[in-house]
PDB file of N, CA, C and O in Angstrom, chain B, residues numbered from 101:
ATOM      1  N   MET B 101     213.826   8.709 135.666  1.00  0.00           N
ATOM      2  CA  MET B 101     214.477   7.418 135.809  1.00  0.00           C
ATOM      3  C   MET B 101     215.507   7.449 136.923  1.00  0.00           C
ATOM      4  O   MET B 101     215.804   6.414 137.520  1.00  0.00           O
ATOM      5  N   ASP B 102     216.064   8.636 137.214  1.00  0.00           N
ATOM      6  CA  ASP B 102     217.074   8.728 138.266  1.00  0.00           C
ATOM      7  C   ASP B 102     216.469   8.473 139.646  1.00  0.00           C
ATOM      8  O   ASP B 102     217.123   7.896 140.514  1.00  0.00           O
ATOM      9  N   THR B 103     215.226   8.901 139.850  1.00  0.00           N
ATOM     10  CA  THR B 103     214.607   8.693 141.154  1.00  0.00           C
ATOM     11  C   THR B 103     214.337   7.215 141.411  1.00  0.00           C
ATOM     12  O   THR B 103     214.393   6.764 142.555  1.00  0.00           O
ATOM     13  N   VAL B 104     214.046   6.466 140.363  1.00  0.00           N
ATOM     14  CA  VAL B 104     213.818   5.029 140.526  1.00  0.00           C
ATOM     15  C   VAL B 104     215.116   4.345 140.942  1.00  0.00           C
ATOM     16  O   VAL B 104     215.109   3.475 141.814  1.00  0.00           O
ATOM     17  N   GLY B 105     216.211   4.728 140.332  1.00  0.00           N
ATOM     18  CA  GLY B 105     217.507   4.156 140.687  1.00  0.00           C
ATOM     19  C   GLY B 105     217.902   4.491 142.115  1.00  0.00           C
ATOM     20  O   GLY B 105     218.438   3.647 142.833  1.00  0.00           O
ATOM     21  N   GLY B 106     217.638   5.714 142.522  1.00  0.00           N
ATOM     22  CA  GLY B 106     217.930   6.116 143.889  1.00  0.00           C
ATOM     23  C   GLY B 106     217.074   5.377 144.904  1.00  0.00           C
ATOM     24  O   GLY B 106     217.550   4.979 145.967  1.00  0.00           O
ATOM     25  N   THR B 107     215.813   5.202 144.563  1.00  0.00           N
ATOM     26  CA  THR B 107     214.906   4.474 145.446  1.00  0.00           C
ATOM     27  C   THR B 107     215.339   3.021 145.594  1.00  0.00           C
ATOM     28  O   THR B 107     215.321   2.466 146.693  1.00  0.00           O
ATOM     29  N   ILE B 108     215.725   2.417 144.489  1.00  0.00           N
ATOM     30  CA  ILE B 108     216.196   1.030 144.535  1.00  0.00           C
ATOM     31  C   ILE B 108     217.473   0.927 145.352  1.00  0.00           C
ATOM     32  O   ILE B 108     217.631  -0.015 146.129  1.00  0.00           O
ATOM     33  N   LEU B 109     218.373   1.861 145.195  1.00  0.00           N
ATOM     34  CA  LEU B 109     219.628   1.854 145.953  1.00  0.00           C
ATOM     35  C   LEU B 109     219.361   1.975 147.454  1.00  0.00           C
ATOM     36  O   LEU B 109     219.949   1.237 148.245  1.00  0.00           O
ATOM     37  N   VAL B 110     218.498   2.879 147.846  1.00  0.00           N
ATOM     38  CA  VAL B 110     218.159   3.046 149.258  1.00  0.00           C
ATOM     39  C   VAL B 110     217.485   1.790 149.796  1.00  0.00           C
ATOM     40  O   VAL B 110     217.776   1.373 150.917  1.00  0.00           O
ATOM     41  N   ALA B 111     216.597   1.183 149.025  1.00  0.00           N
ATOM     42  CA  ALA B 111     215.911  -0.042 149.454  1.00  0.00           C
ATOM     43  C   ALA B 111     216.909  -1.184 149.643  1.00  0.00           C
ATOM     44  O   ALA B 111     216.797  -1.950 150.600  1.00  0.00           O
ATOM     45  N   VAL B 112     217.874  -1.303 148.747  1.00  0.00           N
ATOM     46  CA  VAL B 112     218.895  -2.354 148.871  1.00  0.00           C
ATOM     47  C   VAL B 112     219.755  -2.125 150.106  1.00  0.00           C
ATOM     48  O   VAL B 112     220.058  -3.072 150.832  1.00  0.00           O
ATOM     49  N   ILE B 113     220.147  -0.894 150.350  1.00  0.00           N
ATOM     50  CA  ILE B 113     220.968  -0.577 151.524  1.00  0.00           C
ATOM     51  C   ILE B 113     220.197  -0.898 152.806  1.00  0.00           C
ATOM     52  O   ILE B 113     220.752  -1.499 153.726  1.00  0.00           O
ATOM     53  N   LEU B 114     218.932  -0.506 152.871  1.00  0.00           N
ATOM     54  CA  LEU B 114     218.121  -0.808 154.052  1.00  0.00           C
ATOM     55  C   LEU B 114     217.930  -2.307 154.240  1.00  0.00           C
ATOM     56  O   LEU B 114     217.954  -2.793 155.371  1.00  0.00           O
ATOM     57  N   ALA B 115     217.743  -3.042 153.158  1.00  0.00           N
ATOM     58  CA  ALA B 115     217.580  -4.493 153.251  1.00  0.00           C
ATOM     59  C   ALA B 115     218.850  -5.146 153.789  1.00  0.00           C
ATOM     60  O   ALA B 115     218.775  -6.086 154.581  1.00  0.00           O
ATOM     61  N   VAL B 116     220.005  -4.659 153.371  1.00  0.00           N
ATOM     62  CA  VAL B 116     221.279  -5.193 153.864  1.00  0.00           C
ATOM     63  C   VAL B 116     221.435  -4.902 155.354  1.00  0.00           C
ATOM     64  O   VAL B 116     221.884  -5.765 156.109  1.00  0.00           O
ATOM     65  N   ILE B 117     221.074  -3.714 155.776  1.00  0.00           N
ATOM     66  CA  ILE B 117     221.174  -3.349 157.194  1.00  0.00           C
ATOM     67  C   ILE B 117     220.246  -4.215 158.036  1.00  0.00           C
ATOM     68  O   ILE B 117     220.657  -4.727 159.078  1.00  0.00           O
ATOM     69  N   VAL B 118     219.011  -4.386 157.605  1.00  0.00           N
ATOM     70  CA  VAL B 118     218.055  -5.215 158.344  1.00  0.00           C
ATOM     71  C   VAL B 118     218.530  -6.663 158.404  1.00  0.00           C
ATOM     72  O   VAL B 118     218.425  -7.301 159.452  1.00  0.00           O
ATOM     73  N   ALA B 119     219.047  -7.189 157.304  1.00  0.00           N
ATOM     74  CA  ALA B 119     219.554  -8.564 157.285  1.00  0.00           C
ATOM     75  C   ALA B 119     220.730  -8.721 158.240  1.00  0.00           C
ATOM     76  O   ALA B 119     220.836  -9.742 158.919  1.00  0.00           O
ATOM     77  N   ALA B 120     221.613  -7.732 158.304  1.00  0.00           N
ATOM     78  CA  ALA B 120     222.757  -7.792 159.215  1.00  0.00           C
ATOM     79  C   ALA B 120     222.298  -7.780 160.673  1.00  0.00           C
ATOM     80  O   ALA B 120     222.861  -8.491 161.506  1.00  0.00           O
ATOM     81  N   ILE B 121     221.290  -6.986 160.983  1.00  0.00           N
ATOM     82  CA  ILE B 121     220.765  -6.928 162.350  1.00  0.00           C
ATOM     83  C   ILE B 121     220.140  -8.275 162.733  1.00  0.00           C
ATOM     84  O   ILE B 121     220.383  -8.785 163.826  1.00  0.00           O
ATOM     85  N   ILE B 122     219.354  -8.835 161.851  1.00  0.00           N
ATOM     86  CA  ILE B 122     218.722 -10.130 162.122  1.00  0.00           C
ATOM     87  C   ILE B 122     219.782 -11.211 162.292  1.00  0.00           C
ATOM     88  O   ILE B 122     219.679 -12.042 163.194  1.00  0.00           O
ATOM     89  N   TYR B 123     220.793 -11.207 161.440  1.00  0.00           N
ATOM     90  CA  TYR B 123     221.886 -12.181 161.541  1.00  0.00           C
ATOM     91  C   TYR B 123     222.576 -12.075 162.899  1.00  0.00           C
ATOM     92  O   TYR B 123     222.857 -13.091 163.536  1.00  0.00           O
ATOM     93  N   LYS B 124     222.849 -10.850 163.340  1.00  0.00           N
ATOM     94  CA  LYS B 124     223.515 -10.633 164.628  1.00  0.00           C
ATOM     95  C   LYS B 124     222.645 -11.117 165.777  1.00  0.00           C
ATOM     96  O   LYS B 124     223.157 -11.744 166.704  1.00  0.00           O
ATOM     97  N   LEU B 125     221.348 -10.848 165.744  1.00  0.00           N
ATOM     98  CA  LEU B 125     220.450 -11.290 166.798  1.00  0.00           C
ATOM     99  C   LEU B 125     220.385 -12.816 166.880  1.00  0.00           C
ATOM    100  O   LEU B 125     220.415 -13.385 167.971  1.00  0.00           O
ATOM    101  N   VAL B 126     220.296 -13.471 165.730  1.00  0.00           N
ATOM    102  CA  VAL B 126     220.248 -14.935 165.702  1.00  0.00           C
ATOM    103  C   VAL B 126     221.565 -15.516 166.212  1.00  0.00           C
ATOM    104  O   VAL B 126     221.565 -16.472 166.987  1.00  0.00           O
ATOM    105  N   LYS B 127     222.670 -14.948 165.783  1.00  0.00           N
ATOM    106  CA  LYS B 127     223.987 -15.417 166.219  1.00  0.00           C
ATOM    107  C   LYS B 127     224.151 -15.267 167.730  1.00  0.00           C
ATOM    108  O   LYS B 127     224.634 -16.184 168.395  1.00  0.00           O
ATOM    109  N   ASP B 128     223.754 -14.122 168.272  1.00  0.00           N
ATOM    110  CA  ASP B 128     223.846 -13.898 169.713  1.00  0.00           C
ATOM    111  C   ASP B 128     222.953 -14.868 170.479  1.00  0.00           C
ATOM    112  O   ASP B 128     223.351 -15.382 171.524  1.00  0.00           O
ATOM    113  N   LYS B 129     221.755 -15.122 169.970  1.00  0.00           N
ATOM    114  CA  LYS B 129     220.843 -16.043 170.653  1.00  0.00           C
ATOM    115  C   LYS B 129     221.422 -17.450 170.678  1.00  0.00           C
ATOM    116  O   LYS B 129     221.308 -18.138 171.693  1.00  0.00           O
ATOM    117  N   LYS B 130     222.039 -17.895 169.592  1.00  0.00           N
ATOM    118  CA  LYS B 130     222.644 -19.224 169.551  1.00  0.00           C
ATOM    119  C   LYS B 130     223.815 -19.337 170.518  1.00  0.00           C
ATOM    120  O   LYS B 130     224.089 -20.420 171.037  1.00  0.00           O
ATOM    121  N   GLN B 131     224.513 -18.222 170.766  1.00  0.00           N
ATOM    122  CA  GLN B 131     225.649 -18.221 171.682  1.00  0.00           C
ATOM    123  C   GLN B 131     225.219 -18.006 173.124  1.00  0.00           C
ATOM    124  O   GLN B 131     226.064 -17.990 174.019  1.00  0.00           O
ATOM    125  N   GLY B 132     223.931 -17.840 173.367  1.00  0.00           N
ATOM    126  CA  GLY B 132     223.412 -17.675 174.716  1.00  0.00           C
ATOM    127  C   GLY B 132     223.527 -16.265 175.255  1.00  0.00           C
ATOM    128  O   GLY B 132     223.308 -16.042 176.446  1.00  0.00           O
ATOM    129  N   LYS B 133     223.860 -15.322 174.417  1.00  0.00           N
ATOM    130  CA  LYS B 133     223.935 -13.928 174.851  1.00  0.00           C
ATOM    131  C   LYS B 133     222.527 -13.369 174.960  1.00  0.00           C
ATOM    132  O   LYS B 133     221.617 -13.811 174.260  1.00  0.00           O
ATOM    133  N   SER B 134     222.356 -12.403 175.834  1.00  0.00           N
ATOM    134  CA  SER B 134     221.046 -11.830 176.064  1.00  0.00           C
ATOM    135  C   SER B 134     221.170 -10.333 176.262  1.00  0.00           C
ATOM    136  O   SER B 134     222.238  -9.830 176.612  1.00  0.00           O
ATOM    137  N   SER B 135     220.082  -9.630 176.039  1.00  0.00           N
ATOM    138  CA  SER B 135     220.071  -8.192 176.267  1.00  0.00           C
ATOM    139  C   SER B 135     219.477  -7.854 177.629  1.00  0.00           C
ATOM    140  O   SER B 135     219.203  -6.690 177.919  1.00  0.00           O
ATOM    141  N   CYS B 136     219.280  -8.859 178.453  1.00  0.00           N
ATOM    142  CA  CYS B 136     218.682  -8.658 179.769  1.00  0.00           C
ATOM    143  C   CYS B 136     219.666  -7.929 180.675  1.00  0.00           C
ATOM    144  O   CYS B 136     220.843  -8.280 180.748  1.00  0.00           O
ATOM    145  N   GLY B 137     219.162  -6.909 181.362  1.00  0.00           N
ATOM    146  CA  GLY B 137     220.006  -6.145 182.271  1.00  0.00           C
ATOM    147  C   GLY B 137     220.081  -6.730 183.665  1.00  0.00           C
ATOM    148  O   GLY B 137     220.905  -6.294 184.469  1.00  0.00           O
ATOM    149  N   GLY B 138     219.234  -7.713 183.976  1.00  0.00           N
ATOM    150  CA  GLY B 138     219.275  -8.372 185.263  1.00  0.00           C
ATOM    151  C   GLY B 138     218.382  -7.756 186.326  1.00  0.00           C
ATOM    152  O   GLY B 138     218.320  -8.277 187.440  1.00  0.00           O
ATOM    153  N   SER B 139     217.696  -6.681 186.027  1.00  0.00           N
ATOM    154  CA  SER B 139     216.810  -6.049 186.986  1.00  0.00           C
ATOM    155  C   SER B 139     215.385  -6.545 186.752  1.00  0.00           C
ATOM    156  O   SER B 139     214.599  -5.899 186.058  1.00  0.00           O
ATOM    157  N   CYS B 140     215.063  -7.694 187.335  1.00  0.00           N
ATOM    158  CA  CYS B 140     213.788  -8.345 187.049  1.00  0.00           C
ATOM    159  C   CYS B 140     212.607  -7.711 187.764  1.00  0.00           C
ATOM    160  O   CYS B 140     211.461  -7.958 187.390  1.00  0.00           O
ATOM    161  N   GLY B 141     212.857  -6.902 188.778  1.00  0.00           N
ATOM    162  CA  GLY B 141     211.772  -6.309 189.543  1.00  0.00           C
ATOM    163  C   GLY B 141     210.878  -5.399 188.721  1.00  0.00           C
ATOM    164  O   GLY B 141     209.670  -5.349 188.952  1.00  0.00           O
ATOM    165  N   CYS B 142     211.440  -4.692 187.782  1.00  0.00           N
ATOM    166  CA  CYS B 142     210.641  -3.755 186.988  1.00  0.00           C
ATOM    167  C   CYS B 142     210.454  -4.223 185.544  1.00  0.00           C
ATOM    168  O   CYS B 142     209.957  -3.470 184.706  1.00  0.00           O
ATOM    169  N   CYS B 143     210.853  -5.465 185.254  1.00  0.00           N
ATOM    170  CA  CYS B 143     210.751  -5.983 183.885  1.00  0.00           C
ATOM    171  C   CYS B 143     209.377  -6.600 183.643  1.00  0.00           C
ATOM    172  O   CYS B 143     208.959  -7.478 184.398  1.00  0.00           O
ATOM    173  N   PRO B 144     208.670  -6.160 182.610  1.00  0.00           N
ATOM    174  CA  PRO B 144     207.347  -6.734 182.333  1.00  0.00           C
ATOM    175  C   PRO B 144     207.422  -8.178 181.811  1.00  0.00           C
ATOM    176  O   PRO B 144     206.411  -8.880 181.802  1.00  0.00           O
ATOM    177  N   ASN B 145     208.603  -8.623 181.381  1.00  0.00           N
ATOM    178  CA  ASN B 145     208.759  -9.973 180.846  1.00  0.00           C
ATOM    179  C   ASN B 145     209.420 -10.921 181.830  1.00  0.00           C
ATOM    180  O   ASN B 145     209.860 -11.997 181.428  1.00  0.00           O
ATOM    181  N   SER B 146     209.507 -10.563 183.104  1.00  0.00           N
ATOM    182  CA  SER B 146     210.201 -11.409 184.066  1.00  0.00           C
ATOM    183  C   SER B 146     209.521 -12.763 184.248  1.00  0.00           C
ATOM    184  O   SER B 146     210.180 -13.745 184.589  1.00  0.00           O
ATOM    185  N   SER B 147     208.217 -12.822 184.026  1.00  0.00           N
ATOM    186  CA  SER B 147     207.538 -14.107 184.165  1.00  0.00           C
ATOM    187  C   SER B 147     207.952 -15.083 183.077  1.00  0.00           C
ATOM    188  O   SER B 147     207.828 -16.293 183.268  1.00  0.00           O
ATOM    189  N   HIS B 148     208.436 -14.598 181.948  1.00  0.00           N
ATOM    190  CA  HIS B 148     208.891 -15.464 180.874  1.00  0.00           C
ATOM    191  C   HIS B 148     210.286 -16.015 181.156  1.00  0.00           C
ATOM    192  O   HIS B 148     210.620 -17.116 180.716  1.00  0.00           O
ATOM    193  N   CYS B 149     211.091 -15.263 181.878  1.00  0.00           N
ATOM    194  CA  CYS B 149     212.469 -15.684 182.183  1.00  0.00           C
ATOM    195  C   CYS B 149     212.507 -16.634 183.370  1.00  0.00           C
ATOM    196  O   CYS B 149     213.248 -17.617 183.366  1.00  0.00           O
ATOM    197  N   HIS B 150     211.712 -16.339 184.374  1.00  0.00           N
ATOM    198  CA  HIS B 150     211.761 -17.081 185.628  1.00  0.00           C
ATOM    199  C   HIS B 150     210.408 -17.717 185.897  1.00  0.00           C
ATOM    200  O   HIS B 150     209.527 -17.087 186.481  1.00  0.00           O
ATOM    201  N   LYS B 151     210.243 -18.947 185.480  1.00  0.00           N
ATOM    202  CA  LYS B 151     208.975 -19.643 185.665  1.00  0.00           C
ATOM    203  C   LYS B 151     209.012 -20.365 187.007  1.00  0.00           C
ATOM    204  O   LYS B 151     209.318 -21.556 187.073  1.00  0.00           O
ATOM    205  N   SER B 152     208.699 -19.634 188.074  1.00  0.00           N
ATOM    206  CA  SER B 152     208.691 -20.259 189.398  1.00  0.00           C
ATOM    207  C   SER B 152     207.413 -19.983 190.136  1.00  0.00           C
ATOM    208  O   SER B 152     207.243 -20.437 191.267  1.00  0.00           O
TER     209      SER B 152
END
């Protein structure tokens, strides 16, 4: 029974961490923050940022 309690505790902790990360990403996106480094020459997603 102790292993079940430990497993549940670890699962709850991981769920809280994942929820906090998602919350931070959504909050940053709403504020217009980005993780882009500005070097578009070698970025595989540059066509999504700059539609020209």
